[in-house]
mmCIF file of the N, C-alpha and C atoms, coordinates in Angstrom:
data_MODEL
# 
_entry.id   MODEL 
# 
loop_
_atom_site.group_PDB 
_atom_site.id 
_atom_site.type_symbol 
_atom_site.label_atom_id 
_atom_site.label_alt_id 
_atom_site.label_comp_id 
_atom_site.label_asym_id 
_atom_site.label_entity_id 
_atom_site.label_seq_id 
_atom_site.pdbx_PDB_ins_code 
_atom_site.Cartn_x 
_atom_site.Cartn_y 
_atom_site.Cartn_z 
_atom_site.occupancy 
_atom_site.B_iso_or_equiv 
_atom_site.pdbx_formal_charge 
_atom_site.auth_seq_id 
_atom_site.auth_comp_id 
_atom_site.auth_asym_id 
_atom_site.auth_atom_id 
_atom_site.pdbx_PDB_model_num 
ATOM 1   N N  . MET A 1 1  ? -19.235 -34.545 18.921 1.00 0.00 ? 1  MET A N  1 
ATOM 2   C CA . MET A 1 1  ? -19.355 -35.397 20.085 1.00 0.00 ? 1  MET A CA 1 
ATOM 3   C C  . MET A 1 1  ? -19.749 -34.523 21.271 1.00 0.00 ? 1  MET A C  1 
ATOM 4   N N  . LYS A 1 2  ? -20.561 -35.075 22.136 1.00 0.00 ? 2  LYS A N  1 
ATOM 5   C CA . LYS A 1 2  ? -20.941 -34.388 23.360 1.00 0.00 ? 2  LYS A CA 1 
ATOM 6   C C  . LYS A 1 2  ? -20.361 -35.157 24.537 1.00 0.00 ? 2  LYS A C  1 
ATOM 7   N N  . ALA A 1 3  ? -19.857 -34.423 25.509 1.00 0.00 ? 3  ALA A N  1 
ATOM 8   C CA . ALA A 1 3  ? -19.250 -35.054 26.678 1.00 0.00 ? 3  ALA A CA 1 
ATOM 9   C C  . ALA A 1 3  ? -19.601 -34.255 27.920 1.00 0.00 ? 3  ALA A C  1 
ATOM 10  N N  . SER A 1 4  ? -19.940 -34.972 28.981 1.00 0.00 ? 4  SER A N  1 
ATOM 11  C CA . SER A 1 4  ? -20.208 -34.309 30.252 1.00 0.00 ? 4  SER A CA 1 
ATOM 12  C C  . SER A 1 4  ? -18.901 -34.132 31.011 1.00 0.00 ? 4  SER A C  1 
ATOM 13  N N  . ILE A 1 5  ? -18.991 -33.471 32.137 1.00 0.00 ? 5  ILE A N  1 
ATOM 14  C CA . ILE A 1 5  ? -17.811 -33.273 32.972 1.00 0.00 ? 5  ILE A CA 1 
ATOM 15  C C  . ILE A 1 5  ? -17.248 -34.617 33.427 1.00 0.00 ? 5  ILE A C  1 
ATOM 16  N N  . VAL A 1 6  ? -18.114 -35.555 33.737 1.00 0.00 ? 6  VAL A N  1 
ATOM 17  C CA . VAL A 1 6  ? -17.680 -36.886 34.162 1.00 0.00 ? 6  VAL A CA 1 
ATOM 18  C C  . VAL A 1 6  ? -16.963 -37.592 33.013 1.00 0.00 ? 6  VAL A C  1 
ATOM 19  N N  . ASP A 1 7  ? -17.486 -37.412 31.770 1.00 0.00 ? 7  ASP A N  1 
ATOM 20  C CA . ASP A 1 7  ? -16.844 -38.021 30.611 1.00 0.00 ? 7  ASP A CA 1 
ATOM 21  C C  . ASP A 1 7  ? -15.434 -37.469 30.408 1.00 0.00 ? 7  ASP A C  1 
ATOM 22  N N  . LEU A 1 8  ? -15.249 -36.188 30.696 1.00 0.00 ? 8  LEU A N  1 
ATOM 23  C CA . LEU A 1 8  ? -13.913 -35.609 30.564 1.00 0.00 ? 8  LEU A CA 1 
ATOM 24  C C  . LEU A 1 8  ? -12.924 -36.330 31.469 1.00 0.00 ? 8  LEU A C  1 
ATOM 25  N N  . ARG A 1 9  ? -13.400 -36.737 32.607 1.00 0.00 ? 9  ARG A N  1 
ATOM 26  C CA . ARG A 1 9  ? -12.516 -37.391 33.562 1.00 0.00 ? 9  ARG A CA 1 
ATOM 27  C C  . ARG A 1 9  ? -12.291 -38.863 33.235 1.00 0.00 ? 9  ARG A C  1 
ATOM 28  N N  . TYR A 1 10 ? -13.373 -39.585 32.928 1.00 0.00 ? 10 TYR A N  1 
ATOM 29  C CA . TYR A 1 10 ? -13.268 -41.029 32.780 1.00 0.00 ? 10 TYR A CA 1 
ATOM 30  C C  . TYR A 1 10 ? -13.123 -41.506 31.339 1.00 0.00 ? 10 TYR A C  1 
ATOM 31  N N  . LYS A 1 11 ? -13.473 -40.699 30.375 1.00 0.00 ? 11 LYS A N  1 
ATOM 32  C CA . LYS A 1 11 ? -13.387 -41.111 28.970 1.00 0.00 ? 11 LYS A CA 1 
ATOM 33  C C  . LYS A 1 11 ? -12.488 -40.162 28.176 1.00 0.00 ? 11 LYS A C  1 
ATOM 34  N N  . THR A 1 12 ? -11.412 -39.763 28.793 1.00 0.00 ? 12 THR A N  1 
ATOM 35  C CA . THR A 1 12 ? -10.483 -38.833 28.168 1.00 0.00 ? 12 THR A CA 1 
ATOM 36  C C  . THR A 1 12 ? -9.931  -39.401 26.865 1.00 0.00 ? 12 THR A C  1 
ATOM 37  N N  . ASN A 1 13 ? -9.648  -40.693 26.857 1.00 0.00 ? 13 ASN A N  1 
ATOM 38  C CA . ASN A 1 13 ? -9.094  -41.325 25.663 1.00 0.00 ? 13 ASN A CA 1 
ATOM 39  C C  . ASN A 1 13 ? -10.056 -41.210 24.480 1.00 0.00 ? 13 ASN A C  1 
ATOM 40  N N  . ASP A 1 14 ? -11.362 -41.424 24.716 1.00 0.00 ? 14 ASP A N  1 
ATOM 41  C CA . ASP A 1 14 ? -12.356 -41.311 23.643 1.00 0.00 ? 14 ASP A CA 1 
ATOM 42  C C  . ASP A 1 14 ? -12.451 -39.873 23.129 1.00 0.00 ? 14 ASP A C  1 
ATOM 43  N N  . ILE A 1 15 ? -12.339 -38.925 24.031 1.00 0.00 ? 15 ILE A N  1 
ATOM 44  C CA . ILE A 1 15 ? -12.410 -37.514 23.640 1.00 0.00 ? 15 ILE A CA 1 
ATOM 45  C C  . ILE A 1 15 ? -11.184 -37.143 22.800 1.00 0.00 ? 15 ILE A C  1 
ATOM 46  N N  . LEU A 1 16 ? -10.009 -37.624 23.198 1.00 0.00 ? 16 LEU A N  1 
ATOM 47  C CA . LEU A 1 16 ? -8.803  -37.356 22.425 1.00 0.00 ? 16 LEU A CA 1 
ATOM 48  C C  . LEU A 1 16 ? -8.873  -38.005 21.039 1.00 0.00 ? 16 LEU A C  1 
ATOM 49  N N  . LYS A 1 17 ? -9.472  -39.183 20.950 1.00 0.00 ? 17 LYS A N  1 
ATOM 50  C CA . LYS A 1 17 ? -9.642  -39.834 19.650 1.00 0.00 ? 17 LYS A CA 1 
ATOM 51  C C  . LYS A 1 17 ? -10.582 -39.027 18.759 1.00 0.00 ? 17 LYS A C  1 
ATOM 52  N N  . ALA A 1 18 ? -11.631 -38.466 19.351 1.00 0.00 ? 18 ALA A N  1 
ATOM 53  C CA . ALA A 1 18 ? -12.557 -37.630 18.584 1.00 0.00 ? 18 ALA A CA 1 
ATOM 54  C C  . ALA A 1 18 ? -11.845 -36.385 18.064 1.00 0.00 ? 18 ALA A C  1 
ATOM 55  N N  . LEU A 1 19 ? -10.979 -35.803 18.880 1.00 0.00 ? 19 LEU A N  1 
ATOM 56  C CA . LEU A 1 19 ? -10.209 -34.646 18.435 1.00 0.00 ? 19 LEU A CA 1 
ATOM 57  C C  . LEU A 1 19 ? -9.231  -35.024 17.331 1.00 0.00 ? 19 LEU A C  1 
ATOM 58  N N  . ASP A 1 20 ? -8.679  -36.238 17.396 1.00 0.00 ? 20 ASP A N  1 
ATOM 59  C CA . ASP A 1 20 ? -7.795  -36.715 16.333 1.00 0.00 ? 20 ASP A CA 1 
ATOM 60  C C  . ASP A 1 20 ? -8.542  -36.864 15.010 1.00 0.00 ? 20 ASP A C  1 
ATOM 61  N N  . ARG A 1 21 ? -9.848  -37.153 15.095 1.00 0.00 ? 21 ARG A N  1 
ATOM 62  C CA . ARG A 1 21 ? -10.679 -37.264 13.892 1.00 0.00 ? 21 ARG A CA 1 
ATOM 63  C C  . ARG A 1 21 ? -11.209 -35.904 13.443 1.00 0.00 ? 21 ARG A C  1 
ATOM 64  N N  . ASN A 1 22 ? -10.681 -34.835 14.026 1.00 0.00 ? 22 ASN A N  1 
ATOM 65  C CA . ASN A 1 22 ? -11.090 -33.451 13.724 1.00 0.00 ? 22 ASN A CA 1 
ATOM 66  C C  . ASN A 1 22 ? -12.546 -33.180 14.071 1.00 0.00 ? 22 ASN A C  1 
ATOM 67  N N  . GLU A 1 23 ? -13.049 -33.821 15.104 1.00 0.00 ? 23 GLU A N  1 
ATOM 68  C CA . GLU A 1 23 ? -14.400 -33.561 15.601 1.00 0.00 ? 23 GLU A CA 1 
ATOM 69  C C  . GLU A 1 23 ? -14.320 -32.568 16.755 1.00 0.00 ? 23 GLU A C  1 
ATOM 70  N N  . SER A 1 24 ? -15.289 -31.704 16.844 1.00 0.00 ? 24 SER A N  1 
ATOM 71  C CA . SER A 1 24 ? -15.401 -30.811 17.994 1.00 0.00 ? 24 SER A CA 1 
ATOM 72  C C  . SER A 1 24 ? -16.119 -31.550 19.109 1.00 0.00 ? 24 SER A C  1 
ATOM 73  N N  . VAL A 1 25 ? -15.730 -31.249 20.343 1.00 0.00 ? 25 VAL A N  1 
ATOM 74  C CA . VAL A 1 25 ? -16.339 -31.887 21.504 1.00 0.00 ? 25 VAL A CA 1 
ATOM 75  C C  . VAL A 1 25 ? -17.081 -30.815 22.296 1.00 0.00 ? 25 VAL A C  1 
ATOM 76  N N  . THR A 1 26 ? -18.374 -31.001 22.450 1.00 0.00 ? 26 THR A N  1 
ATOM 77  C CA . THR A 1 26 ? -19.195 -30.075 23.221 1.00 0.00 ? 26 THR A CA 1 
ATOM 78  C C  . THR A 1 26 ? -19.205 -30.541 24.668 1.00 0.00 ? 26 THR A C  1 
ATOM 79  N N  . VAL A 1 27 ? -18.837 -29.651 25.580 1.00 0.00 ? 27 VAL A N  1 
ATOM 80  C CA . VAL A 1 27 ? -18.783 -29.989 27.002 1.00 0.00 ? 27 VAL A CA 1 
ATOM 81  C C  . VAL A 1 27 ? -20.089 -29.552 27.661 1.00 0.00 ? 27 VAL A C  1 
ATOM 82  N N  . LEU A 1 28 ? -20.741 -30.511 28.333 1.00 0.00 ? 28 LEU A N  1 
ATOM 83  C CA . LEU A 1 28 ? -22.014 -30.257 28.994 1.00 0.00 ? 28 LEU A CA 1 
ATOM 84  C C  . LEU A 1 28 ? -21.844 -30.298 30.507 1.00 0.00 ? 28 LEU A C  1 
ATOM 85  N N  . TYR A 1 29 ? -22.525 -29.391 31.188 1.00 0.00 ? 29 TYR A N  1 
ATOM 86  C CA . TYR A 1 29 ? -22.537 -29.359 32.647 1.00 0.00 ? 29 TYR A CA 1 
ATOM 87  C C  . TYR A 1 29 ? -23.983 -29.219 33.084 1.00 0.00 ? 29 TYR A C  1 
ATOM 88  N N  . HIS A 1 30 ? -24.490 -30.230 33.735 1.00 0.00 ? 30 HIS A N  1 
ATOM 89  C CA . HIS A 1 30 ? -25.899 -30.296 34.115 1.00 0.00 ? 30 HIS A CA 1 
ATOM 90  C C  . HIS A 1 30 ? -26.807 -30.155 32.899 1.00 0.00 ? 30 HIS A C  1 
ATOM 91  N N  . GLY A 1 31 ? -26.385 -30.756 31.784 1.00 0.00 ? 31 GLY A N  1 
ATOM 92  C CA . GLY A 1 31 ? -27.183 -30.760 30.569 1.00 0.00 ? 31 GLY A CA 1 
ATOM 93  C C  . GLY A 1 31 ? -27.110 -29.483 29.747 1.00 0.00 ? 31 GLY A C  1 
ATOM 94  N N  . LYS A 1 32 ? -26.363 -28.501 30.205 1.00 0.00 ? 32 LYS A N  1 
ATOM 95  C CA . LYS A 1 32 ? -26.242 -27.236 29.468 1.00 0.00 ? 32 LYS A CA 1 
ATOM 96  C C  . LYS A 1 32 ? -24.824 -27.110 28.911 1.00 0.00 ? 32 LYS A C  1 
ATOM 97  N N  . ILE A 1 33 ? -24.738 -26.506 27.749 1.00 0.00 ? 33 ILE A N  1 
ATOM 98  C CA . ILE A 1 33 ? -23.441 -26.361 27.093 1.00 0.00 ? 33 ILE A CA 1 
ATOM 99  C C  . ILE A 1 33 ? -22.579 -25.349 27.859 1.00 0.00 ? 33 ILE A C  1 
ATOM 100 N N  . LYS A 1 34 ? -21.385 -25.805 28.235 1.00 0.00 ? 34 LYS A N  1 
ATOM 101 C CA . LYS A 1 34 ? -20.427 -24.932 28.917 1.00 0.00 ? 34 LYS A CA 1 
ATOM 102 C C  . LYS A 1 34 ? -19.326 -24.469 27.974 1.00 0.00 ? 34 LYS A C  1 
ATOM 103 N N  . GLY A 1 35 ? -19.036 -25.252 26.954 1.00 0.00 ? 35 GLY A N  1 
ATOM 104 C CA . GLY A 1 35 ? -17.980 -24.872 26.027 1.00 0.00 ? 35 GLY A CA 1 
ATOM 105 C C  . GLY A 1 35 ? -17.796 -25.909 24.946 1.00 0.00 ? 35 GLY A C  1 
ATOM 106 N N  . VAL A 1 36 ? -16.890 -25.601 24.053 1.00 0.00 ? 36 VAL A N  1 
ATOM 107 C CA . VAL A 1 36 ? -16.585 -26.495 22.942 1.00 0.00 ? 36 VAL A CA 1 
ATOM 108 C C  . VAL A 1 36 ? -15.073 -26.636 22.854 1.00 0.00 ? 36 VAL A C  1 
ATOM 109 N N  . ILE A 1 37 ? -14.618 -27.862 22.751 1.00 0.00 ? 37 ILE A N  1 
ATOM 110 C CA . ILE A 1 37 ? -13.201 -28.141 22.553 1.00 0.00 ? 37 ILE A CA 1 
ATOM 111 C C  . ILE A 1 37 ? -13.022 -28.429 21.065 1.00 0.00 ? 37 ILE A C  1 
ATOM 112 N N  . LYS A 1 38 ? -12.191 -27.638 20.418 1.00 0.00 ? 38 LYS A N  1 
ATOM 113 C CA . LYS A 1 38 ? -11.966 -27.814 18.988 1.00 0.00 ? 38 LYS A CA 1 
ATOM 114 C C  . LYS A 1 38 ? -10.572 -28.360 18.749 1.00 0.00 ? 38 LYS A C  1 
ATOM 115 N N  . PRO A 1 39 ? -10.427 -29.186 17.719 1.00 0.00 ? 39 PRO A N  1 
ATOM 116 C CA . PRO A 1 39 ? -9.093  -29.722 17.435 1.00 0.00 ? 39 PRO A CA 1 
ATOM 117 C C  . PRO A 1 39 ? -8.152  -28.622 16.966 1.00 0.00 ? 39 PRO A C  1 
ATOM 118 N N  . ALA A 1 40 ? -6.912  -28.733 17.370 1.00 0.00 ? 40 ALA A N  1 
ATOM 119 C CA . ALA A 1 40 ? -5.900  -27.750 16.967 1.00 0.00 ? 40 ALA A CA 1 
ATOM 120 C C  . ALA A 1 40 ? -5.538  -27.987 15.514 1.00 0.00 ? 40 ALA A C  1 
ATOM 121 N N  . ARG A 1 41 ? -5.318  -26.889 14.814 1.00 0.00 ? 41 ARG A N  1 
ATOM 122 C CA . ARG A 1 41 ? -4.870  -27.010 13.427 1.00 0.00 ? 41 ARG A CA 1 
ATOM 123 C C  . ARG A 1 41 ? -3.389  -27.311 13.420 1.00 0.00 ? 41 ARG A C  1 
ATOM 124 N N  . GLU A 1 42 ? -3.013  -28.125 12.470 1.00 0.00 ? 42 GLU A N  1 
ATOM 125 C CA . GLU A 1 42 ? -1.585  -28.387 12.335 1.00 0.00 ? 42 GLU A CA 1 
ATOM 126 C C  . GLU A 1 42 ? -0.951  -27.209 11.634 1.00 0.00 ? 42 GLU A C  1 
ATOM 127 N N  . LYS A 1 43 ? 0.209   -26.841 12.082 1.00 0.00 ? 43 LYS A N  1 
ATOM 128 C CA . LYS A 1 43 ? 0.908   -25.711 11.497 1.00 0.00 ? 43 LYS A CA 1 
ATOM 129 C C  . LYS A 1 43 ? 1.431   -26.103 10.124 1.00 0.00 ? 43 LYS A C  1 
ATOM 130 N N  . THR A 1 44 ? 1.190   -25.222 9.189  1.00 0.00 ? 44 THR A N  1 
ATOM 131 C CA . THR A 1 44 ? 1.735   -25.447 7.864  1.00 0.00 ? 44 THR A CA 1 
ATOM 132 C C  . THR A 1 44 ? 3.061   -24.714 7.782  1.00 0.00 ? 44 THR A C  1 
ATOM 133 N N  . THR A 1 45 ? 4.040   -25.415 7.316  1.00 0.00 ? 45 THR A N  1 
ATOM 134 C CA . THR A 1 45 ? 5.342   -24.787 7.187  1.00 0.00 ? 45 THR A CA 1 
ATOM 135 C C  . THR A 1 45 ? 5.476   -24.266 5.765  1.00 0.00 ? 45 THR A C  1 
ATOM 136 N N  . SER A 1 46 ? 5.606   -22.977 5.677  1.00 0.00 ? 46 SER A N  1 
ATOM 137 C CA . SER A 1 46 ? 5.809   -22.362 4.379  1.00 0.00 ? 46 SER A CA 1 
ATOM 138 C C  . SER A 1 46 ? 6.968   -21.383 4.491  1.00 0.00 ? 46 SER A C  1 
ATOM 139 N N  . LYS A 1 47 ? 7.556   -21.108 3.376  1.00 0.00 ? 47 LYS A N  1 
ATOM 140 C CA . LYS A 1 47 ? 8.704   -20.218 3.365  1.00 0.00 ? 47 LYS A CA 1 
ATOM 141 C C  . LYS A 1 47 ? 8.237   -18.776 3.279  1.00 0.00 ? 47 LYS A C  1 
ATOM 142 N N  . ILE A 1 48 ? 8.997   -17.903 3.859  1.00 0.00 ? 48 ILE A N  1 
ATOM 143 C CA . ILE A 1 48 ? 8.663   -16.478 3.846  1.00 0.00 ? 48 ILE A CA 1 
ATOM 144 C C  . ILE A 1 48 ? 8.660   -15.956 2.416  1.00 0.00 ? 48 ILE A C  1 
ATOM 145 N N  . LYS A 1 49 ? 9.536   -16.479 1.597  1.00 0.00 ? 49 LYS A N  1 
ATOM 146 C CA . LYS A 1 49 ? 9.620   -16.013 0.215  1.00 0.00 ? 49 LYS A CA 1 
ATOM 147 C C  . LYS A 1 49 ? 8.344   -16.291 -0.568 1.00 0.00 ? 49 LYS A C  1 
ATOM 148 N N  . ASP A 1 50 ? 7.546   -17.261 -0.120 1.00 0.00 ? 50 ASP A N  1 
ATOM 149 C CA . ASP A 1 50 ? 6.307   -17.602 -0.814 1.00 0.00 ? 50 ASP A CA 1 
ATOM 150 C C  . ASP A 1 50 ? 5.159   -16.673 -0.428 1.00 0.00 ? 50 ASP A C  1 
ATOM 151 N N  . HIS A 1 51 ? 5.320   -15.886 0.631  1.00 0.00 ? 51 HIS A N  1 
ATOM 152 C CA . HIS A 1 51 ? 4.263   -14.971 1.065  1.00 0.00 ? 51 HIS A CA 1 
ATOM 153 C C  . HIS A 1 51 ? 4.148   -13.824 0.070  1.00 0.00 ? 51 HIS A C  1 
ATOM 154 N N  . PRO A 1 52 ? 2.907   -13.410 -0.284 1.00 0.00 ? 52 PRO A N  1 
ATOM 155 C CA . PRO A 1 52 ? 2.744   -12.358 -1.294 1.00 0.00 ? 52 PRO A CA 1 
ATOM 156 C C  . PRO A 1 52 ? 3.324   -11.007 -0.876 1.00 0.00 ? 52 PRO A C  1 
ATOM 157 N N  . PHE A 1 53 ? 3.477   -10.748 0.407  1.00 0.00 ? 53 PHE A N  1 
ATOM 158 C CA . PHE A 1 53 ? 4.017   -9.479  0.872  1.00 0.00 ? 53 PHE A CA 1 
ATOM 159 C C  . PHE A 1 53 ? 5.521   -9.380  0.639  1.00 0.00 ? 53 PHE A C  1 
ATOM 160 N N  . PHE A 1 54 ? 6.188   -10.516 0.571  1.00 0.00 ? 54 PHE A N  1 
ATOM 161 C CA . PHE A 1 54 ? 7.638   -10.543 0.437  1.00 0.00 ? 54 PHE A CA 1 
ATOM 162 C C  . PHE A 1 54 ? 8.043   -9.963  -0.919 1.00 0.00 ? 54 PHE A C  1 
ATOM 163 N N  . GLY A 1 55 ? 8.906   -8.976  -0.906 1.00 0.00 ? 55 GLY A N  1 
ATOM 164 C CA . GLY A 1 55 ? 9.417   -8.379  -2.124 1.00 0.00 ? 55 GLY A CA 1 
ATOM 165 C C  . GLY A 1 55 ? 8.463   -7.444  -2.824 1.00 0.00 ? 55 GLY A C  1 
ATOM 166 N N  . MET A 1 56 ? 7.451   -6.928  -2.123 1.00 0.00 ? 56 MET A N  1 
ATOM 167 C CA . MET A 1 56 ? 6.475   -6.077  -2.798 1.00 0.00 ? 56 MET A CA 1 
ATOM 168 C C  . MET A 1 56 ? 7.062   -4.733  -3.209 1.00 0.00 ? 56 MET A C  1 
ATOM 169 N N  . ASN A 1 57 ? 8.132   -4.304  -2.559 1.00 0.00 ? 57 ASN A N  1 
ATOM 170 C CA . ASN A 1 57 ? 8.778   -3.034  -2.907 1.00 0.00 ? 57 ASN A CA 1 
ATOM 171 C C  . ASN A 1 57 ? 10.153  -3.255  -3.510 1.00 0.00 ? 57 ASN A C  1 
ATOM 172 N N  . LYS A 1 58 ? 10.309  -4.324  -4.245 1.00 0.00 ? 58 LYS A N  1 
ATOM 173 C CA . LYS A 1 58 ? 11.633  -4.638  -4.791 1.00 0.00 ? 58 LYS A CA 1 
ATOM 174 C C  . LYS A 1 58 ? 12.096  -3.633  -5.839 1.00 0.00 ? 58 LYS A C  1 
ATOM 175 N N  . ASP A 1 59 ? 11.157  -2.907  -6.451 1.00 0.00 ? 59 ASP A N  1 
ATOM 176 C CA . ASP A 1 59 ? 11.525  -1.920  -7.470 1.00 0.00 ? 59 ASP A CA 1 
ATOM 177 C C  . ASP A 1 59 ? 11.790  -0.544  -6.882 1.00 0.00 ? 59 ASP A C  1 
ATOM 178 N N  . SER A 1 60 ? 11.645  -0.393  -5.586 1.00 0.00 ? 60 SER A N  1 
ATOM 179 C CA . SER A 1 60 ? 11.826  0.899   -4.937 1.00 0.00 ? 60 SER A CA 1 
ATOM 180 C C  . SER A 1 60 ? 13.315  1.250   -4.839 1.00 0.00 ? 60 SER A C  1 
ATOM 181 N N  . ASP A 1 61 ? 13.618  2.543   -5.010 1.00 0.00 ? 61 ASP A N  1 
ATOM 182 C CA . ASP A 1 61 ? 15.006  3.007   -4.911 1.00 0.00 ? 61 ASP A CA 1 
ATOM 183 C C  . ASP A 1 61 ? 15.357  3.472   -3.497 1.00 0.00 ? 61 ASP A C  1 
ATOM 184 N N  . GLU A 1 62 ? 14.365  3.557   -2.612 1.00 0.00 ? 62 GLU A N  1 
ATOM 185 C CA . GLU A 1 62 ? 14.598  4.025   -1.245 1.00 0.00 ? 62 GLU A CA 1 
ATOM 186 C C  . GLU A 1 62 ? 15.222  2.923   -0.407 1.00 0.00 ? 62 GLU A C  1 
ATOM 187 N N  . THR A 1 63 ? 15.970  3.344   0.597  1.00 0.00 ? 63 THR A N  1 
ATOM 188 C CA . THR A 1 63 ? 16.510  2.366   1.543  1.00 0.00 ? 63 THR A CA 1 
ATOM 189 C C  . THR A 1 63 ? 15.398  1.962   2.496  1.00 0.00 ? 63 THR A C  1 
ATOM 190 N N  . VAL A 1 64 ? 15.652  0.933   3.240  1.00 0.00 ? 64 VAL A N  1 
ATOM 191 C CA . VAL A 1 64 ? 14.662  0.452   4.201  1.00 0.00 ? 64 VAL A CA 1 
ATOM 192 C C  . VAL A 1 64 ? 14.360  1.532   5.231  1.00 0.00 ? 64 VAL A C  1 
ATOM 193 N N  . LEU A 1 65 ? 15.386  2.219   5.703  1.00 0.00 ? 65 LEU A N  1 
ATOM 194 C CA . LEU A 1 65 ? 15.183  3.265   6.705  1.00 0.00 ? 65 LEU A CA 1 
ATOM 195 C C  . LEU A 1 65 ? 14.352  4.418   6.149  1.00 0.00 ? 65 LEU A C  1 
ATOM 196 N N  . GLU A 1 66 ? 14.554  4.761   4.889  1.00 0.00 ? 66 GLU A N  1 
ATOM 197 C CA . GLU A 1 66 ? 13.760  5.829   4.280  1.00 0.00 ? 66 GLU A CA 1 
ATOM 198 C C  . GLU A 1 66 ? 12.300  5.416   4.131  1.00 0.00 ? 66 GLU A C  1 
ATOM 199 N N  . GLU A 1 67 ? 12.068  4.178   3.764  1.00 0.00 ? 67 GLU A N  1 
ATOM 200 C CA . GLU A 1 67 ? 10.694  3.688   3.645  1.00 0.00 ? 67 GLU A CA 1 
ATOM 201 C C  . GLU A 1 67 ? 10.009  3.676   5.005  1.00 0.00 ? 67 GLU A C  1 
ATOM 202 N N  . LEU A 1 68 ? 10.723  3.253   6.038  1.00 0.00 ? 68 LEU A N  1 
ATOM 203 C CA . LEU A 1 68 ? 10.152  3.266   7.384  1.00 0.00 ? 68 LEU A CA 1 
ATOM 204 C C  . LEU A 1 68 ? 9.847   4.684   7.833  1.00 0.00 ? 68 LEU A C  1 
ATOM 205 N N  . ALA A 1 69 ? 10.714  5.607   7.524  1.00 0.00 ? 69 ALA A N  1 
ATOM 206 C CA . ALA A 1 69 ? 10.474  7.003   7.887  1.00 0.00 ? 69 ALA A CA 1 
ATOM 207 C C  . ALA A 1 69 ? 9.220   7.523   7.189  1.00 0.00 ? 69 ALA A C  1 
ATOM 208 N N  . ASN A 1 70 ? 9.015   7.149   5.950  1.00 0.00 ? 70 ASN A N  1 
ATOM 209 C CA . ASN A 1 70 ? 7.801   7.556   5.226  1.00 0.00 ? 70 ASN A CA 1 
ATOM 210 C C  . ASN A 1 70 ? 6.552   6.934   5.833  1.00 0.00 ? 70 ASN A C  1 
ATOM 211 N N  . LEU A 1 71 ? 6.653   5.691   6.275  1.00 0.00 ? 71 LEU A N  1 
ATOM 212 C CA . LEU A 1 71 ? 5.499   5.023   6.880  1.00 0.00 ? 71 LEU A CA 1 
ATOM 213 C C  . LEU A 1 71 ? 5.162   5.616   8.250  1.00 0.00 ? 71 LEU A C  1 
ATOM 214 N N  . ARG A 1 72 ? 6.164   6.029   8.979  1.00 0.00 ? 72 ARG A N  1 
ATOM 215 C CA . ARG A 1 72 ? 5.960   6.503   10.349 1.00 0.00 ? 72 ARG A CA 1 
ATOM 216 C C  . ARG A 1 72 ? 5.641   7.985   10.452 1.00 0.00 ? 72 ARG A C  1 
ATOM 217 N N  . LYS A 1 73 ? 5.786   8.716   9.380  1.00 0.00 ? 73 LYS A N  1 
ATOM 218 C CA . LYS A 1 73 ? 5.525   10.150  9.457  1.00 0.00 ? 73 LYS A CA 1 
ATOM 219 C C  . LYS A 1 73 ? 4.034   10.415  9.614  1.00 0.00 ? 73 LYS A C  1 
ATOM 220 N N  . ALA A 1 74 ? 3.709   11.610  10.027 1.00 0.00 ? 74 ALA A N  1 
ATOM 221 C CA . ALA A 1 74 ? 2.306   11.987  10.229 1.00 0.00 ? 74 ALA A CA 1 
ATOM 222 C C  . ALA A 1 74 ? 1.578   12.002  8.871  1.00 0.00 ? 74 ALA A C  1 
ATOM 223 N N  . ARG A 1 75 ? 0.272   11.854  8.918  1.00 0.00 ? 75 ARG A N  1 
ATOM 224 C CA . ARG A 1 75 ? -0.509  11.844  7.686  1.00 0.00 ? 75 ARG A CA 1 
ATOM 225 C C  . ARG A 1 75 ? -0.490  13.203  6.993  1.00 0.00 ? 75 ARG A C  1 
ATOM 226 N N  . HIS A 1 76 ? -0.661  14.208  7.777  1.00 0.00 ? 76 HIS A N  1 
ATOM 227 C CA . HIS A 1 76 ? -0.732  15.562  7.226  1.00 0.00 ? 76 HIS A CA 1 
ATOM 228 C C  . HIS A 1 76 ? 0.376   16.408  7.838  1.00 0.00 ? 76 HIS A C  1 
ATOM 229 N N  . ASP A 1 77 ? 1.090   17.086  7.007  1.00 0.00 ? 77 ASP A N  1 
ATOM 230 C CA . ASP A 1 77 ? 2.106   17.998  7.530  1.00 0.00 ? 77 ASP A CA 1 
ATOM 231 C C  . ASP A 1 77 ? 1.428   19.279  7.979  1.00 0.00 ? 77 ASP A C  1 
ATOM 232 N N  . LEU A 1 78 ? 1.650   19.641  9.198  1.00 0.00 ? 78 LEU A N  1 
ATOM 233 C CA . LEU A 1 78 ? 1.025   20.849  9.753  1.00 0.00 ? 78 LEU A CA 1 
ATOM 234 C C  . LEU A 1 78 ? 1.999   21.986  9.799  1.00 0.00 ? 78 LEU A C  1 
# 
């Protein structure tokens, strides 16, 4: 959908309906594109346990503090 600055003011309801339909709205000013309004994505609720990173070091014998110390140390010992 394309909308001018005047449309933003007087046809706000139509623009919001277009965003509800997941349409992008191109904003025009003096016939030139000034920007694009994109619909917001709905947040997906997922559990942390379902993330692939969760539990990747479950077989490690190191404590969390030891693993952090290994990650934070310098690359090369001088």
